[in-house]
Backbone as JSON, one array per atom type, in Angstrom:
{
  "sequence": "XXXXXXXXXXXXXXXXXXXXXXXXXXXXXXXXXXXXXXXXXXXXX",
  "N": [[-47.06, -15.19, 4.4], [-47.16, -11.75, 3.87], [-49.57, -9.44, 5.13], [-49.86, -7.05, 3.75], [-49.08, -7.73, 1.14], [-51.11, -9.52, 0.49], [-53.29, -7.78, 0.52], [-52.68, -6.17, -1.67], [-52.88, -8.05, -3.7], [-55.58, -8.69, -3.51], [-56.74, -6.25, -4.26], [-55.84, -6.13, -6.89], [-57.24, -8.33, -8.11], [-59.9, -7.6, -7.65], [-60.05, -5.32, -9.25], [-59.48, -6.48, -11.76], [-61.65, -8.32, -12.13], [-63.78, -6.54, -12.02], [-63.41, -4.98, -14.28], [-63.4, -6.83, -16.32], [-65.76, -8.7, -16.57], [-66.54, -10.83, -18.15], [-64.47, -12.55, -18.09], [-64.5, -14.97, -16.65], [-66.93, -15.8, -17.41], [-70.42, -14.91, -17.44], [-72.49, -16.22, -16.29], [-73.44, -18.57, -13.71], [-71.48, -21.51, -13.16], [-72.14, -24.96, -14.06], [-71.29, -26.65, -12.04], [-71.28, -24.89, -9.85], [-74.01, -24.32, -9.6], [-75.02, -26.86, -8.98], [-73.72, -27.28, -6.56], [-74.89, -25.32, -4.92], [-77.48, -26.33, -4.78], [-77.05, -28.72, -3.34], [-76.05, -27.67, -0.94], [-78.28, -26.2, -0.04], [-80.13, -28.27, 0.32], [-79.02, -29.41, 2.51], [-79.4, -27.64, 4.53], [-78.01, -25.21, 4.45], [-77.8, -21.65, 4.3]],
  "CA": [[-47.25, -14.12, 3.47], [-47.49, -10.5, 4.55], [-50.92, -8.93, 4.87], [-49.75, -6.0, 2.73], [-49.07, -8.4, -0.16], [-52.45, -10.04, 0.26], [-54.16, -6.65, 0.2], [-52.39, -5.77, -3.05], [-53.44, -9.08, -4.57], [-57.03, -8.51, -3.46], [-57.07, -5.08, -5.08], [-55.61, -6.51, -8.29], [-58.31, -9.18, -8.62], [-61.13, -6.8, -7.67], [-59.97, -4.49, -10.45], [-59.56, -7.36, -12.92], [-63.01, -8.83, -12.28], [-64.68, -5.42, -12.27], [-63.2, -4.49, -15.65], [-63.54, -7.92, -17.29], [-66.67, -9.69, -15.99], [-66.64, -11.99, -19.03], [-63.25, -13.35, -17.93], [-64.89, -16.32, -16.23], [-68.33, -16.0, -17.79], [-71.38, -14.1, -16.69], [-73.46, -17.12, -15.68], [-72.82, -19.54, -12.82], [-71.14, -22.79, -13.77], [-72.99, -26.09, -13.67], [-70.8, -27.11, -10.74], [-71.75, -23.95, -8.83], [-75.46, -24.52, -9.44], [-75.21, -28.13, -8.28], [-73.25, -27.08, -5.18], [-75.93, -24.57, -4.21], [-78.59, -27.26, -4.53], [-76.63, -29.63, -2.26], [-75.99, -26.9, 0.3], [-79.65, -25.89, 0.38], [-80.73, -29.52, 0.81], [-78.4, -29.72, 3.8], [-79.71, -26.59, 5.5], [-77.21, -23.98, 4.36], [-78.55, -20.47, 3.84]],
  "C": [[-47.7, -12.88, 4.24], [-48.88, -10.01, 4.15], [-50.91, -7.85, 3.79], [-49.78, -6.62, 1.33], [-50.45, -8.96, -0.51], [-53.42, -8.93, -0.12], [-53.93, -6.18, -1.23], [-52.99, -6.77, -4.03], [-54.97, -8.94, -4.64], [-57.45, -7.36, -4.37], [-56.89, -5.4, -6.56], [-56.79, -7.3, -8.85], [-59.65, -8.46, -8.62], [-61.17, -5.95, -8.93], [-60.15, -5.34, -11.71], [-60.99, -7.83, -13.16], [-64.0, -7.7, -12.59], [-64.6, -4.95, -13.72], [-63.4, -5.55, -16.72], [-64.47, -9.01, -16.75], [-66.81, -10.95, -16.85], [-65.45, -12.94, -18.88], [-63.57, -14.8, -17.55], [-66.34, -16.62, -16.58], [-69.24, -15.17, -16.92], [-72.45, -14.94, -16.01], [-72.74, -18.09, -14.74], [-72.54, -20.85, -13.56], [-72.11, -23.87, -13.33], [-72.59, -26.61, -12.3], [-71.29, -26.19, -9.61], [-73.24, -24.13, -8.56], [-75.73, -25.8, -8.65], [-74.78, -28.01, -6.81], [-74.28, -26.35, -4.35], [-77.09, -25.48, -3.86], [-78.25, -28.19, -3.35], [-76.6, -28.88, -0.94], [-77.37, -26.58, 0.83], [-80.34, -27.13, 0.96], [-80.23, -29.87, 2.19], [-78.51, -28.57, 4.81], [-78.87, -25.34, 5.44], [-78.08, -22.83, 3.84], [-77.76, -19.75, 2.79]]
}
């Protein structure tokens, strides 16, 4: 895939998420919270 195409895709999603933060919810998912806990327990910062 060409870098130019990836840059366009990046810009599209940045715009989408900036204008519609509720698209995926405003709070972290349960899976995300659990993942952070596991990472912290294993020394990740």
